[in-house]
Residue, then its C-alpha position, 0 to 999 in steps of 0.5 A: m113465851r108472850t108476856i102479859v102484864s096487868l097492873f090492876g088489883f084484880d081479885p084471884e078469881q078475876e086473875q084466873r079468868i084472865r089467865a084462862a083467856a091467854p093459854g100458853c102466855n106468861v100472865i103477871f099481875g101486880k102493882p107498879g111499885s111492886l114490879d120491876i120496871s125492867l119487866l116492860e122489856e119483855t111485855e107484849v100486852l100491858c093492862g093499865w098504864w105504867k107511869a114510870a114507862e114514860e121516863r124509862g121508855l116503852g119496851d120494843r115488844l110492847k104491842w097493845v095497851q089496855t087502859g082503865s079509863a075512858g079518856v087517854d089524854n094523860l098518855p103519851l099518844t104521839e109516842l104510842a102512835s109512832r110506835g104503832i102500839v094499839l091503845t084501847t080504852a075502858s069505854g063502856i065501864h062507866p055509863v052507869p056510875m057517871t049517869e047516877t052521878v049526873f042525876a044525883m046532882l040534878l035531883a039535889f038541885t031540883r029538890k034543893l038537897h044540897r041546901a038541905v045538907r048544908n042546913q043540917q050541919h047547922r041544925r037549921w029547919e029551913r025551906d026553900d022558896a021553889y022546888g022543881e021537877l024533872r018531868g017536862r024539862t029538856l036535857a042536852v047531852v054534849g058528847a053523846g057516846e055510850v055515857g051520854t046515851e045512858i044519861a039520855r035513857i034515864a032522862q027519858a024515864f024521868g019524862m024529860r026531852t033529850l037533845g044530843v050533840r056529837r061530831s057526826g050528828r048521827p042519830g042515836p037511841y034515847i035522843d029525841d033530837m041529835t045535832t052536830t057541834e056547829r048547832l051547839d049554841d041552838v041546843l044550849r038555848e033550848s035546854d034546861v040541863v046541859v051535861n058535858v061528857l066530851p073528852h079532852t081534845e084540841e077541839t074541846v078545850r074551853l068549848f064552854d066559854t063566856g059566850r056559851f054560858a050566855a047562850m044558856k037559860p038563866s034557869a039552866i043547870f050545867i053539869n060537867i062529868g067529861r073533862g075540866t078542860a072543856v070549860d073556861t073556869d073563870a067564865l063559869t065562875r062569873a056566870l054562876r056569880d052573876g046569875v047567867i046560869a042557875g047552877a053547876g055540878l062539877d065532877v071535873c075541874e080545871p085546874e084539878p084539884l080545884p085550889e082551896d081558895h077558889p070561889l067555886w067552893a063557897m058558892d051555894n049554887v055549886i056541887i063539887t065531887p072529886h072526879i069520882g063520877g066513874a067510880t063504882d064497886r063493880y069497876k073491877e068486875r066490868m074491867t075483867d069482862l072487857f079485858v078478857e074479851n079484848l085479850e081473846a080477840y087479840l090473841k086470835t086475830g092480832t086486834p082487840a075487839k073493842n074501844i080501839v083509840d083513833y090517834g087522829r081524834s085522841y079518843 
């Protein structure tokens, strides 16, 4: 009997949907700490990642791993690729919460809510000297995939002009002007808001460095919900301190978590959230939909329906 193991805390109704999608299979649900690691020896499909597997070794029967994240840089990609194990991501689950995180930060900066919250803690009634609007501003999405597309859609609803950057340069919905990474500096010069949504790859490490921040407008807001490794943290800190850019919203950092004594914590023009951009109370619901769709396709054709990782690109 084919064994499928899920490490997510699905509720009973969701578990039943998954079992119904895999008739005749042995479907096991549990947390890594509650399951015997030897179960990996008979597992064909693993939904979630079992960290202990990196030490013990992957079972010979493992054919497919469905992750619960959009990024896969924390997985042993070389080993998975060499074994021919199919890897699928949870891409498509996160666009809504990540987009709302971006606009929570952006509206906070525009309407000075981050300062109002800090003033409230000290019972101070103070007004800022300038309040802005999003309408008519230009927002650039660097990494215009599913999340970037949703960010652009909402940006247009606010009356913003949207620019997109991705490797192929292929046009996409809700992006007024799409280009390739070769023209990134040109895009930065035009933008009032720059949102990084790039995954972690060799090409994206410290993509945003001193030169890139210097290319931005002094009034620009930089928001990072991709990976902290895409940013040279020291360069960003200097740019914010010296007024090279106006502010930054950081859901991800390098290192992560950010050390308690790091100067970014104390900066008035910085908003930091603890890597919760994709968190949502609808996560399990969407994860169930995705896994069921992929599982049905896998059992029928041997290949999941969507989000298959290209090991050559690491995403």
